[in-house]
N, C-alpha and C positions, 0 to 999 in steps of 0.2 A: 110316484108322486107326494103320495103323504109321508114316506122315509126323507123325502128332499125339504119339504115343508118344516118337518121335525129337527133338522140339521139347521134349517134358517132359524127357527126358534132359538136354539141352542147358542146362536151367533150373535143374536139380539138379546137374550138374557147376558151374555158376557159382554155385550157392549160398555153398559155403565162403568163396569170394573176396569175394564180397558183405559177407558177416558178419567177413571178417579186416580189410578194408581200408573199412569202413564209417566216416566222419567222417575218414578218413586224407588227405593232402595227396597229389595227384600231380601233377606238372610232366609236361606234353605238350610237346616241342620240334618244331614243324610247319614243315616245309619241302620242298624238294626237288621230284617233279612232282607229289604231291597238292596243291600250291598252285596249280599249272598248270590243271590239268585240273579244270574246272565240278562233273564227278559225283563226280569224287573227293574233292573242296574239300567238298562238301554231306556226303557220307558220312562224312569227318572230324570234321565239325562235327558230325554227328549222335550220332557215337560218343561225342565227348567231353560231348554233352550229356546221352546217355544216363547217363554214368559220374556226373554232377551228381546225375540224378534218382534213381538207386537209391541215394545215399549219401556217393559221394565227394566229394572238394573239389578238383576239377581246375583247374588254372592252365596257361594255353597261352602260350609262348613262341616267336614267329614269325619266320623269315627273310623274304627276298625275293629272293634273289640274280639268279633269272633274269629277274624284272621289273623290276630295277634295272638289270640289263646292257642290257636292251630299249630302258628310258628315256634310257641315256647314249647309247647309238648314235642313238637319237631326237635329241640334241641336238648330234650331229654329232662327239662324242667316241668314242674305243673305250677299251673295259673292259681295265684293265691288273692282273693278277694277279701277286704275289712271293710264292712258296711257298705259294700257295692263297689268301692274302688279298688282299683289294680293293684297289690303292692308291686312297688317297681324297684327293684334292686339293679344294678349298674349292668347286669347281664340282660336283664329284661328290658331295659331302657333302649338297650344297642338294639333289641330286637323290633321294639316298639317305633322307634324310628325308622329302621329299615321298612318294616311292612308299612306304615302310615304313609312313606314317600313312594313306595310302589302303588299304593291305592292311588296317591293323587295323582300320578302320573297318567294311572291307566282312565281316570275320570277326564283330565285333559285330553286323551287320546279320542275318547267318545263324543266330547262336546267339537272338539275340531274335524271328526269325521261329519259332524252335520253340519259344518260350515260356519262356525262360531270361533271365533279366537279365545283361547282361554290360558291363562297363567295359573300354573299351580305353586304355592309357597307353602311355607310352614311359619309358625308365630316367631321363629328366629330370624325371618327374614326381615332386614329392615326394623327390628326391635320393634315387630307388632305386638308381640305379647309379652310382656314382662312380670315376672312370676316371683314369689317367695314360696318356700317350702310349705306343704299342705299335711296338717295332722288329723288323722281320723280318730275322734272323741280323745285326744291326747296321746293316740299311737302312732310311733313312726313308721309310714308305709312307702319310706324311698323317695324315689324320685317322682313324686306327684307333686304338680304346682297349682298354688292358688293365683290367680290373676291378679296384679297390682295397678296395672296401667296397660293400656291399649294404645297404638300408637296409629291413627287410622289414615294418616298421608298417603301409605303405601296402596293402600284400597284406593282411596280415593282418584289417586293417580291413574291405576288400571282402570277403574269404571271412567275415568274422563277421556282415556286414548280407545274407549270402547271394548274393553277386554273383559272377560267373564272370570273374577278371581274364585280361584279353588282353594280352601285353605284347610290344611293339618294342623290338629291341636296340641303340637309341641312349642314350648316357650324356654325362656333362659333367665336365669335368676341375675341379680348385680355382679356375681364372678363369673357369668358365660356358662355356668351349667345346664345341660339338658332337662327339661322336666316334662313327663307326660300330663297332659291336662285333660279333665273330662270334656267330652265333646260339646256336651248341653252347656257347660259351663261357658265356655268359649265362644258357643254359638251366641249366646247372651250377653256377653261383654264386647262383643263385637257389632252386635246389632244396635246396643246402648250407643256405643264410640260413634257409631257411622249415622246415629240418627235414621235407622231403618222404619221404613212405613209397616212393614210385616216382618213377621219372624215365624218360619215353617216349622215344626219338629214331624220327621219321618220316624215312625216308630214301628214297633209290633203289636200294639194295641189300637183299638179305634175311636180312642178318645177318653175323655173323663167320663168314670161313672159314678153314680149316689152310692150305687151299691155295685162292687167288681163282679160278684157271683151271678145279676142279674142283669142282660145285654140291656133289657127293655129300660134301663135307667141312665142309657146313656145320655150325656146333655151336649146340645149341640151348639149352645151360646151361653158363655157365663161371664158375668162382669166380675172386675177384681172384689168387690165387696161381699158376693158371693162364694167366688172362690175362697177368701179367707174365711168367712164363715164355715162350709164345707170342712175346710183343715182343723178351725178351732173346735169344731162338732165331732171330729174323729171318723170322718167318712173316709178319709184320704190317706193313704198308708204305701208301704214298699216302696218302690222305684218312683211312682207317681207324685209323692210327697215333694222330693228336691225338683223334680221337673216343674211341678205346679208353682213351687216357690222360684223357682227362675223366670216362670211366664208372670207372674205379678212383679216381679223386679223389674223386668224388661219393661212392661208398661207404666209402672210407676216413673220410669227414667225416660221414657219418651217414645216408645216404641208404640205405635199405634194399637195393633193388634197382634195377636199369636195364634196361632193354629196347631193344634196336636190333631195327627193325622195317621191312619193306618197304612204305612209303606208298602204292606203287602198286597194291597187295593192297585190295581193298574190305575194312571193317570188320577191318584186320588189328589197330588197336588191342583192341577187343573180344575178337579170335580167341587174341592172345596173354595178356590178363590173365584172361580167365574160363575158360580150358580147359587142361585138364591137359598136352595136348602142346603148345599154343602153335603159334607159326609163324615167329617169329624167333629172335635169341640174348637169353636172359636172363643179365646179370652179376649174380652174388649174392656177398656176405660168405662165407669160408669155413666158417663154423659155421653157414651159413643153408640152408632147405630150399627148394626151388623151390616146393613144391606146398603150400597151405594145411591139406591135409586128411590131409598125413603126420603 
C-alpha cells in the first residue's frame, strides 16, 4: 500500500507541471552517451513520447558525434577537432550526413514503435536551417555552419498535424552547399525560432558545477544574471562555457527555461521536468519561479 501511495504522490507532484506546460513546445537536444547505449536510448525516447502523450509538444534535435567519429575512422581517416568543433572536409561531410540521417531514422522508428507518429528531417528540408561558413578563431574548419536563419514553418506544420519532429543538424548556405552544425547551436536556434517554453540538453555531465572537481557544488537552479556572474568570475570553462552561453542566449530570446541534464541517468527528463527537486541544472529568467506550484 505504501508503494502505491508513493506512486500517487509522484503523479500529484507532476500535475501542476502537466497543467502549466500543456500544449507548450519543448525542445530536447539529444546527444552524448544516451545516444550510444541502446537501453538509455529507448528510455529517452519513451520519456519524450510520454511528454507528447500528456499534452506537451516535444521537438527532438539530435547530434551523433560519437557515431560520426566511429565511421570517420572506419573510412581510414582521423577525426580532427579545433576548439571543440569537428573539422569537416568534403569527405567528412559526406560521412556526417550519412550517419546523422541513419541516426535520425532510427529515432523515428523508436518513436513509432511507441505509438506516436514522428517525422525525421534535416535542417536542409524546407530551408529549415540556413547557414554561413563558420570559422574557429579565424581558422577555416571546412563545412561547419553558423546558423543565420531558421524557417520555423515546417516545424509548426508538423506540430499542428500532431507529429513529433526529429531534426538532425545539417543546413545549407545560399549556394545550397551542405554544412555540419553544432547540435547545441541548432537546438538553441530552433528553440528561439519556435518560441519554445523549455529547452532541455541531455549531456554526459550532471549539470552546472561551481567547481567541476567537487560534485557537491552542483547548482540546481541558476538565474541568467547568476550564470553571467559565474562566467565572468571564471568558474565556467571547457565545453560547459559555450553550452551555458547558449542557454543564456535562449532565455534572453524568449525561451522560458533551459535544463542541463545527465542523459546517462534513466528518465532524467521526466525527473527534472515533473518533480520539484529535479536532478540537473535549471537556467531561468531573473524574474521566473522554478516551480509551477509557487
